[in-house]
A tleap script that builds the chain and sets N, CA, C and O, in Angstrom:
source leaprc.protein.ff14SB
mol = sequence {
  NMET SER LEU LYS TYR THR VAL THR CYS SER
  ALA MET GLY ASP ARG GLU VAL ALA LEU ILE
  LYS SER LEU LEU GLY ILE ILE GLY ASN LYS
  VAL GLU GLY VAL GLU TRP GLU TYR ARG ASP
  GLU LEU PRO THR ASP VAL VAL ILE ILE ASP
  THR ASP ALA THR ARG ILE GLY SER HIE ILE
  LYS ASP TYR LYS PRO ARG ALA ILE ILE THR
  TYR ALA SER PRO ASP LYS THR LEU ILE PRO
  ASN THR PHE ALA LEU TYR LYS PRO ALA ARG
  ALA ARG ASP LEU ILE GLU VAL LEU THR SER
  VAL GLN ALA ARG LEU ALA CGLY
}
set mol.1.N position { 143.027 67.206 179.373 }
set mol.1.CA position { 144.107 67.757 180.168 }
set mol.1.C position { 143.897 69.263 180.307 }
set mol.1.O position { 143.763 69.968 179.306 }
set mol.2.N position { 143.869 69.747 181.517 }
set mol.2.CA position { 143.640 71.169 181.730 }
set mol.2.C position { 144.951 71.942 181.652 }
set mol.2.O position { 146.032 71.386 181.842 }
set mol.3.N position { 144.831 73.223 181.370 }
set mol.3.CA position { 145.989 74.101 181.327 }
set mol.3.C position { 146.437 74.417 182.748 }
set mol.3.O position { 145.637 74.408 183.684 }
set mol.4.N position { 147.722 74.696 182.892 }
set mol.4.CA position { 148.271 75.047 184.194 }
set mol.4.C position { 149.206 76.230 184.018 }
set mol.4.O position { 150.107 76.198 183.180 }
set mol.5.N position { 148.990 77.276 184.811 }
set mol.5.CA position { 149.840 78.455 184.787 }
set mol.5.C position { 150.356 78.730 186.197 }
set mol.5.O position { 149.730 78.355 187.188 }
set mol.6.N position { 151.500 79.387 186.264 }
set mol.6.CA position { 152.118 79.688 187.545 }
set mol.6.C position { 152.162 81.194 187.767 }
set mol.6.O position { 152.258 81.981 186.825 }
set mol.7.N position { 152.091 81.574 189.048 }
set mol.7.CA position { 152.044 82.979 189.465 }
set mol.7.C position { 153.046 83.191 190.581 }
set mol.7.O position { 153.244 82.312 191.420 }
set mol.8.N position { 153.682 84.363 190.593 }
set mol.8.CA position { 154.497 84.782 191.733 }
set mol.8.C position { 154.214 86.260 191.996 }
set mol.8.O position { 153.577 86.931 191.184 }
set mol.9.N position { 154.689 86.757 193.129 }
set mol.9.CA position { 154.507 88.157 193.493 }
set mol.9.C position { 155.864 88.837 193.594 }
set mol.9.O position { 156.871 88.204 193.913 }
set mol.10.N position { 155.873 90.133 193.317 }
set mol.10.CA position { 157.091 90.923 193.453 }
set mol.10.C position { 156.754 92.233 194.137 }
set mol.10.O position { 155.671 92.786 193.947 }
set mol.11.N position { 157.687 92.722 194.932 }
set mol.11.CA position { 157.546 94.000 195.631 }
set mol.11.C position { 156.329 94.006 196.546 }
set mol.11.O position { 155.670 95.034 196.702 }
set mol.12.N position { 156.034 92.870 197.144 }
set mol.12.CA position { 154.890 92.769 198.041 }
set mol.12.C position { 155.355 92.309 199.412 }
set mol.12.O position { 156.302 91.533 199.539 }
set mol.13.N position { 154.673 92.798 200.426 }
set mol.13.CA position { 154.954 92.372 201.778 }
set mol.13.C position { 154.425 90.967 202.029 }
set mol.13.O position { 153.622 90.445 201.255 }
set mol.14.N position { 154.880 90.368 203.109 }
set mol.14.CA position { 154.467 89.004 203.454 }
set mol.14.C position { 152.950 88.881 203.581 }
set mol.14.O position { 152.371 87.866 203.192 }
set mol.15.N position { 152.323 89.891 204.111 }
set mol.15.CA position { 150.868 89.866 204.303 }
set mol.15.C position { 150.128 89.809 202.958 }
set mol.15.O position { 149.176 89.044 202.800 }
set mol.16.N position { 150.572 90.624 201.991 }
set mol.16.CA position { 149.940 90.637 200.675 }
set mol.16.C position { 150.188 89.332 199.934 }
set mol.16.O position { 149.290 88.813 199.272 }
set mol.17.N position { 151.409 88.795 200.042 }
set mol.17.CA position { 151.726 87.516 199.393 }
set mol.17.C position { 150.852 86.412 199.983 }
set mol.17.O position { 150.322 85.576 199.252 }
set mol.18.N position { 150.704 86.411 201.308 }
set mol.18.CA position { 149.851 85.409 201.957 }
set mol.18.C position { 148.402 85.529 201.473 }
set mol.18.O position { 147.723 84.519 201.290 }
set mol.19.N position { 147.933 86.757 201.268 }
set mol.19.CA position { 146.574 86.973 200.763 }
set mol.19.C position { 146.425 86.389 199.356 }
set mol.19.O position { 145.450 85.691 199.076 }
set mol.20.N position { 147.378 86.668 198.476 }
set mol.20.CA position { 147.317 86.150 197.104 }
set mol.20.C position { 147.369 84.625 197.118 }
set mol.20.O position { 146.597 83.978 196.411 }
set mol.21.N position { 148.261 84.046 197.904 }
set mol.21.CA position { 148.345 82.582 198.001 }
set mol.21.C position { 147.017 81.992 198.475 }
set mol.21.O position { 146.544 80.989 197.942 }
set mol.22.N position { 146.432 82.624 199.475 }
set mol.22.CA position { 145.163 82.153 200.018 }
set mol.22.C position { 144.050 82.239 198.969 }
set mol.22.O position { 143.262 81.306 198.815 }
set mol.23.N position { 143.993 83.354 198.258 }
set mol.23.CA position { 142.970 83.518 197.226 }
set mol.23.C position { 143.144 82.497 196.110 }
set mol.23.O position { 142.161 81.942 195.620 }
set mol.24.N position { 144.394 82.241 195.701 }
set mol.24.CA position { 144.638 81.216 194.680 }
set mol.24.C position { 144.198 79.845 195.183 }
set mol.24.O position { 143.668 79.041 194.416 }
set mol.25.N position { 144.415 79.577 196.465 }
set mol.25.CA position { 143.966 78.316 197.046 }
set mol.25.C position { 142.447 78.191 197.054 }
set mol.25.O position { 141.906 77.104 196.848 }
set mol.26.N position { 141.771 79.293 197.292 }
set mol.26.CA position { 140.307 79.297 197.329 }
set mol.26.C position { 139.723 79.083 195.943 }
set mol.26.O position { 138.801 78.285 195.774 }
set mol.27.N position { 140.252 79.788 194.951 }
set mol.27.CA position { 139.640 79.705 193.620 }
set mol.27.C position { 140.048 78.452 192.870 }
set mol.27.O position { 139.339 78.019 191.962 }
set mol.28.N position { 141.195 77.852 193.239 }
set mol.28.CA position { 141.621 76.590 192.644 }
set mol.28.C position { 141.526 76.562 191.139 }
set mol.28.O position { 142.244 77.288 190.451 }
set mol.29.N position { 140.642 75.727 190.623 }
set mol.29.CA position { 140.477 75.561 189.180 }
set mol.29.C position { 139.201 76.233 188.672 }
set mol.29.O position { 138.642 75.806 187.663 }
set mol.30.N position { 138.743 77.262 189.348 }
set mol.30.CA position { 137.484 77.894 188.978 }
set mol.30.C position { 137.627 78.947 187.892 }
set mol.30.O position { 136.657 79.639 187.582 }
set mol.31.N position { 138.796 79.085 187.315 }
set mol.31.CA position { 139.039 80.094 186.293 }
set mol.31.C position { 139.066 79.409 184.936 }
set mol.31.O position { 140.130 79.042 184.438 }
set mol.32.N position { 137.892 79.238 184.339 }
set mol.32.CA position { 137.790 78.656 183.005 }
set mol.32.C position { 138.501 77.307 182.891 }
set mol.32.O position { 139.066 77.005 181.840 }
set mol.33.N position { 138.485 76.493 183.941 }
set mol.33.CA position { 139.103 75.179 183.897 }
set mol.33.C position { 140.620 75.185 183.886 }
set mol.33.O position { 141.239 74.161 183.596 }
set mol.34.N position { 141.224 76.314 184.194 }
set mol.34.CA position { 142.683 76.436 184.228 }
set mol.34.C position { 143.161 76.316 185.664 }
set mol.34.O position { 142.554 76.879 186.575 }
set mol.35.N position { 144.235 75.593 185.866 }
set mol.35.CA position { 144.823 75.464 187.201 }
set mol.35.C position { 145.878 76.551 187.378 }
set mol.35.O position { 146.812 76.659 186.583 }
set mol.36.N position { 145.720 77.353 188.426 }
set mol.36.CA position { 146.674 78.415 188.755 }
set mol.36.C position { 147.424 78.008 190.007 }
set mol.36.O position { 146.816 77.669 191.022 }
set mol.37.N position { 148.742 78.041 189.936 }
set mol.37.CA position { 149.587 77.612 191.043 }
set mol.37.C position { 150.536 78.740 191.430 }
set mol.37.O position { 151.126 79.390 190.567 }
set mol.38.N position { 150.678 78.967 192.739 }
set mol.38.CA position { 151.623 79.973 193.227 }
set mol.38.C position { 153.001 79.355 193.374 }
set mol.38.O position { 153.135 78.231 193.859 }
set mol.39.N position { 154.024 80.087 192.958 }
set mol.39.CA position { 155.419 79.687 193.165 }
set mol.39.C position { 156.183 80.852 193.768 }
set mol.39.O position { 155.965 82.011 193.415 }
set mol.40.N position { 157.079 80.522 194.680 }
set mol.40.CA position { 157.919 81.558 195.275 }
set mol.40.C position { 159.076 81.947 194.360 }
set mol.40.O position { 159.606 83.053 194.461 }
set mol.41.N position { 159.459 81.054 193.485 }
set mol.41.CA position { 160.636 81.267 192.635 }
set mol.41.C position { 160.259 81.393 191.167 }
set mol.41.O position { 159.261 80.832 190.715 }
set mol.42.N position { 161.080 82.146 190.427 }
set mol.42.CA position { 160.945 82.222 188.978 }
set mol.42.C position { 161.551 80.974 188.368 }
set mol.42.O position { 162.403 80.351 189.002 }
set mol.43.N position { 161.160 80.585 187.186 }
set mol.43.CA position { 160.279 81.289 186.280 }
set mol.43.C position { 158.815 80.986 186.561 }
set mol.43.O position { 158.471 79.904 187.037 }
set mol.44.N position { 157.959 81.955 186.260 }
set mol.44.CA position { 156.513 81.777 186.320 }
set mol.44.C position { 155.901 82.415 185.081 }
set mol.44.O position { 156.547 83.200 184.388 }
set mol.45.N position { 154.666 82.073 184.816 }
set mol.45.CA position { 153.970 82.657 183.672 }
set mol.45.C position { 153.531 84.088 183.949 }
set mol.45.O position { 153.552 84.941 183.061 }
set mol.46.N position { 153.133 84.337 185.190 }
set mol.46.CA position { 152.559 85.626 185.568 }
set mol.46.C position { 153.263 86.159 186.805 }
set mol.46.O position { 153.576 85.404 187.726 }
set mol.47.N position { 153.513 87.478 186.822 }
set mol.47.CA position { 154.060 88.143 187.999 }
set mol.47.C position { 153.077 89.225 188.417 }
set mol.47.O position { 152.651 90.043 187.601 }
set mol.48.N position { 152.718 89.221 189.707 }
set mol.48.CA position { 151.870 90.270 190.277 }
set mol.48.C position { 152.816 91.247 190.977 }
set mol.48.O position { 153.556 90.869 191.885 }
set mol.49.N position { 152.781 92.514 190.540 }
set mol.49.CA position { 153.696 93.529 191.067 }
set mol.49.C position { 152.905 94.588 191.816 }
set mol.49.O position { 151.947 95.149 191.284 }
set mol.50.N position { 153.306 94.858 193.048 }
set mol.50.CA position { 152.683 95.905 193.847 }
set mol.50.C position { 153.252 97.243 193.384 }
set mol.50.O position { 154.402 97.566 193.681 }
set mol.51.N position { 152.456 98.014 192.664 }
set mol.51.CA position { 152.941 99.288 192.135 }
set mol.51.C position { 153.007 100.379 193.196 }
set mol.51.O position { 153.531 101.462 192.935 }
set mol.52.N position { 152.484 100.110 194.384 }
set mol.52.CA position { 152.601 101.071 195.474 }
set mol.52.C position { 153.941 100.918 196.199 }
set mol.52.O position { 154.311 101.786 196.990 }
set mol.53.N position { 154.665 99.839 195.944 }
set mol.53.CA position { 155.956 99.603 196.604 }
set mol.53.C position { 156.989 100.586 196.057 }
set mol.53.O position { 156.875 101.074 194.932 }
set mol.54.N position { 157.982 100.860 196.868 }
set mol.54.CA position { 159.003 101.825 196.454 }
set mol.54.C position { 159.972 101.268 195.425 }
set mol.54.O position { 160.543 102.028 194.642 }
set mol.55.N position { 160.167 99.959 195.412 }
set mol.55.CA position { 161.029 99.384 194.377 }
set mol.55.C position { 160.621 97.948 194.091 }
set mol.55.O position { 160.119 97.231 194.956 }
set mol.56.N position { 160.852 97.560 192.855 }
set mol.56.CA position { 160.521 96.215 192.417 }
set mol.56.C position { 161.697 95.307 192.736 }
set mol.56.O position { 162.851 95.714 192.607 }
set mol.57.N position { 161.408 94.082 193.151 }
set mol.57.CA position { 162.463 93.136 193.498 }
set mol.57.C position { 163.464 92.933 192.372 }
set mol.57.O position { 163.084 92.797 191.209 }
set mol.58.N position { 164.721 92.913 192.716 }
set mol.58.CA position { 165.774 92.784 191.705 }
set mol.58.C position { 165.742 91.430 191.015 }
set mol.58.O position { 166.268 91.294 189.911 }
set mol.59.N position { 165.133 90.423 191.642 }
set mol.59.CA position { 165.103 89.087 191.044 }
set mol.59.C position { 164.256 89.031 189.777 }
set mol.59.O position { 164.391 88.087 188.999 }
set mol.60.N position { 163.384 90.019 189.547 }
set mol.60.CA position { 162.600 90.004 188.308 }
set mol.60.C position { 163.018 91.117 187.356 }
set mol.60.O position { 162.393 91.293 186.310 }
set mol.61.N position { 164.030 91.849 187.683 }
set mol.61.CA position { 164.456 92.999 186.893 }
set mol.61.C position { 164.618 92.662 185.409 }
set mol.61.O position { 164.118 93.398 184.558 }
set mol.62.N position { 165.297 91.580 185.088 }
set mol.62.CA position { 165.537 91.200 183.702 }
set mol.62.C position { 164.628 90.072 183.229 }
set mol.62.O position { 164.799 89.562 182.122 }
set mol.63.N position { 163.676 89.684 184.048 }
set mol.63.CA position { 162.773 88.588 183.700 }
set mol.63.C position { 161.567 89.129 182.940 }
set mol.63.O position { 161.014 90.166 183.306 }
set mol.64.N position { 161.165 88.439 181.899 }
set mol.64.CA position { 160.018 88.853 181.106 }
set mol.64.C position { 158.920 87.797 181.195 }
set mol.64.O position { 158.913 86.834 180.428 }
set mol.65.N position { 157.994 87.984 182.133 }
set mol.65.CA position { 156.897 87.014 182.258 }
set mol.65.C position { 155.952 87.120 181.071 }
set mol.65.O position { 155.986 88.095 180.322 }
set mol.66.N position { 155.130 86.132 180.912 }
set mol.66.CA position { 154.144 86.145 179.821 }
set mol.66.C position { 153.053 87.183 180.071 }
set mol.66.O position { 152.442 87.681 179.126 }
set mol.67.N position { 152.806 87.511 181.343 }
set mol.67.CA position { 151.813 88.536 181.692 }
set mol.67.C position { 152.187 89.150 183.035 }
set mol.67.O position { 152.792 88.503 183.890 }
set mol.68.N position { 151.812 90.407 183.196 }
set mol.68.CA position { 152.028 91.137 184.452 }
set mol.68.C position { 150.680 91.620 184.948 }
set mol.68.O position { 149.871 92.151 184.186 }
set mol.69.N position { 150.453 91.428 186.239 }
set mol.69.CA position { 149.267 91.983 186.889 }
set mol.69.C position { 149.762 93.031 187.864 }
set mol.69.O position { 150.572 92.731 188.742 }
set mol.70.N position { 149.285 94.259 187.721 }
set mol.70.CA position { 149.649 95.279 188.688 }
set mol.70.C position { 148.668 95.198 189.856 }
set mol.70.O position { 147.461 95.049 189.671 }
set mol.71.N position { 149.219 95.301 191.053 }
set mol.71.CA position { 148.428 95.273 192.283 }
set mol.71.C position { 148.527 96.679 192.851 }
set mol.71.O position { 149.575 97.080 193.358 }
set mol.72.N position { 147.426 97.430 192.764 }
set mol.72.CA position { 147.510 98.849 193.069 }
set mol.72.C position { 146.245 99.362 193.723 }
set mol.72.O position { 145.196 98.718 193.701 }
set mol.73.N position { 146.378 100.533 194.301 }
set mol.73.CA position { 145.210 101.243 194.802 }
set mol.73.C position { 144.346 101.618 193.603 }
set mol.73.O position { 144.881 101.867 192.523 }
set mol.74.N position { 143.031 101.663 193.762 }
set mol.74.CA position { 142.144 101.928 192.623 }
set mol.74.C position { 142.407 103.239 191.888 }
set mol.74.O position { 142.079 103.351 190.707 }
set mol.75.N position { 142.988 104.228 192.553 }
set mol.75.CA position { 143.214 105.516 191.905 }
set mol.75.C position { 144.590 105.616 191.236 }
set mol.75.O position { 144.957 106.678 190.732 }
set mol.76.N position { 145.335 104.540 191.228 }
set mol.76.CA position { 146.695 104.534 190.684 }
set mol.76.C position { 146.667 104.483 189.153 }
set mol.76.O position { 145.883 103.739 188.564 }
set mol.77.N position { 147.533 105.283 188.516 }
set mol.77.CA position { 147.701 105.190 187.073 }
set mol.77.C position { 148.538 103.955 186.791 }
set mol.77.O position { 149.613 103.776 187.364 }
set mol.78.N position { 148.041 103.107 185.907 }
set mol.78.CA position { 148.688 101.825 185.672 }
set mol.78.C position { 149.517 101.822 184.397 }
set mol.78.O position { 149.318 102.641 183.500 }
set mol.79.N position { 150.444 100.888 184.343 }
set mol.79.CA position { 151.276 100.691 183.176 }
set mol.79.C position { 150.375 100.197 182.039 }
set mol.79.O position { 149.571 99.289 182.248 }
set mol.80.N position { 150.496 100.780 180.843 }
set mol.80.CA position { 149.665 100.296 179.732 }
set mol.80.C position { 149.929 98.827 179.426 }
set mol.80.O position { 151.026 98.320 179.662 }
set mol.81.N position { 148.924 98.159 178.905 }
set mol.81.CA position { 149.021 96.767 178.459 }
set mol.81.C position { 149.320 95.793 179.601 }
set mol.81.O position { 149.980 94.775 179.391 }
set mol.82.N position { 148.849 96.096 180.783 }
set mol.82.CA position { 148.964 95.167 181.903 }
set mol.82.C position { 147.555 94.887 182.416 }
set mol.82.O position { 146.585 95.516 181.993 }
set mol.83.N position { 147.468 93.958 183.307 }
set mol.83.CA position { 146.200 93.635 183.948 }
set mol.83.C position { 146.228 94.254 185.336 }
set mol.83.O position { 147.302 94.448 185.906 }
set mol.84.N position { 145.064 94.565 185.883 }
set mol.84.CA position { 145.010 95.237 187.174 }
set mol.84.C position { 144.192 94.444 188.186 }
set mol.84.O position { 143.101 93.962 187.883 }
set mol.85.N position { 144.733 94.321 189.378 }
set mol.85.CA position { 144.043 93.750 190.525 }
set mol.85.C position { 144.076 94.828 191.602 }
set mol.85.O position { 145.137 95.164 192.127 }
set mol.86.N position { 142.906 95.363 191.923 }
set mol.86.CA position { 142.867 96.482 192.857 }
set mol.86.C position { 142.818 96.008 194.302 }
set mol.86.O position { 142.269 94.952 194.615 }
set mol.87.N position { 143.407 96.817 195.168 }
set mol.87.CA position { 143.462 96.535 196.597 }
set mol.87.C position { 142.144 96.891 197.252 }
set mol.87.O position { 141.511 97.857 196.824 }
set mol.88.N position { 141.710 96.198 198.225 }
set mol.88.CA position { 142.234 94.903 198.681 }
set mol.88.C position { 141.769 93.796 197.744 }
set mol.88.O position { 140.663 93.851 197.205 }
set mol.89.N position { 142.606 92.804 197.557 }
set mol.89.CA position { 142.295 91.700 196.647 }
set mol.89.C position { 141.113 90.888 197.177 }
set mol.89.O position { 140.982 90.650 198.378 }
set mol.90.N position { 140.270 90.476 196.253 }
set mol.90.CA position { 139.124 89.612 196.574 }
set mol.90.C position { 139.100 88.468 195.571 }
set mol.90.O position { 139.546 88.626 194.435 }
set mol.91.N position { 138.586 87.331 195.983 }
set mol.91.CA position { 138.581 86.139 195.121 }
set mol.91.C position { 137.891 86.422 193.790 }
set mol.91.O position { 138.405 86.047 192.737 }
set mol.92.N position { 136.746 87.072 193.825 }
set mol.92.CA position { 135.997 87.365 192.588 }
set mol.92.C position { 136.836 88.209 191.631 }
set mol.92.O position { 136.858 87.948 190.429 }
set mol.93.N position { 137.524 89.218 192.161 }
set mol.93.CA position { 138.355 90.084 191.324 }
set mol.93.C position { 139.549 89.318 190.756 }
set mol.93.O position { 139.930 89.521 189.603 }
set mol.94.N position { 140.139 88.437 191.569 }
set mol.94.CA position { 141.265 87.635 191.098 }
set mol.94.C position { 140.807 86.685 189.997 }
set mol.94.O position { 141.525 86.492 189.016 }
set mol.95.N position { 139.637 86.094 190.140 }
set mol.95.CA position { 139.100 85.213 189.089 }
set mol.95.C position { 138.941 85.995 187.784 }
set mol.95.O position { 139.309 85.500 186.718 }
set mol.96.N position { 138.399 87.204 187.859 }
set mol.96.CA position { 138.197 88.011 186.654 }
set mol.96.C position { 139.513 88.347 185.968 }
set mol.96.O position { 139.619 88.224 184.748 }
set mol.97.N position { 140.516 88.767 186.728 }
set mol.97.CA position { 141.785 89.137 186.109 }
set mol.97.C position { 142.506 87.905 185.569 }
set mol.97.O position { 143.125 87.981 184.507 }
set mol.98.N position { 142.444 86.777 186.267 }
set mol.98.CA position { 143.088 85.564 185.774 }
set mol.98.C position { 142.398 85.033 184.515 }
set mol.98.O position { 143.052 84.452 183.649 }
set mol.99.N position { 141.092 85.229 184.412 }
set mol.99.CA position { 140.374 84.856 183.191 }
set mol.99.C position { 140.879 85.672 182.008 }
set mol.99.O position { 141.069 85.136 180.916 }
set mol.100.N position { 141.095 86.958 182.223 }
set mol.100.CA position { 141.637 87.833 181.164 }
set mol.100.C position { 143.066 87.447 180.810 }
set mol.100.O position { 143.430 87.430 179.634 }
set mol.101.N position { 143.877 87.137 181.814 }
set mol.101.CA position { 145.256 86.718 181.574 }
set mol.101.C position { 145.273 85.419 180.789 }
set mol.101.O position { 146.041 85.280 179.836 }
set mol.102.N position { 144.426 84.453 181.181 }
set mol.102.CA position { 144.382 83.167 180.501 }
set mol.102.C position { 144.008 83.334 179.038 }
set mol.102.O position { 144.553 82.644 178.177 }
set mol.103.N position { 143.083 84.244 178.747 }
set mol.103.CA position { 142.675 84.492 177.362 }
set mol.103.C position { 143.862 84.993 176.536 }
set mol.103.O position { 144.035 84.599 175.382 }
set mol.104.N position { 144.676 85.862 177.136 }
set mol.104.CA position { 145.849 86.375 176.406 }
set mol.104.C position { 146.912 85.293 176.256 }
set mol.104.O position { 147.508 85.154 175.188 }
set mol.105.N position { 147.154 84.523 177.318 }
set mol.105.CA position { 148.182 83.478 177.239 }
set mol.105.C position { 147.818 82.387 176.243 }
set mol.105.O position { 148.687 81.842 175.562 }
set mol.106.N position { 146.540 82.074 176.160 }
set mol.106.CA position { 146.087 81.015 175.240 }
set mol.106.C position { 146.046 81.502 173.794 }
set mol.106.O position { 146.098 80.704 172.858 }
set mol.107.N position { 145.954 82.823 173.621 }
set mol.107.CA position { 145.803 83.391 172.277 }
set mol.107.C position { 147.071 83.512 171.597 }
set mol.107.O position { 147.118 83.972 170.456 }
savepdb mol mol.pdb
quit
């Protein structure tokens, strides 16, 4: 039985959310045998937050996901102890960050 984790996005425009959904669809189960599924609603295991956005969605304000991935420009200073996915997102980069997230969630 393979592991399954869920992902959602916060503070992202429709275009960026569509990109993340598409990339998750492309990589499927290629991340260490783990199935990653996108959900529009909480709760999820992982939240991807666009740190370039002016404000974070209020729906996750009090929610504590198991992991946070910051989605930022490469020159952005990131929140400590988070994972980073740099813009523009690419399947290879998403696989790498999800592999790191999976290692932390499984540990």
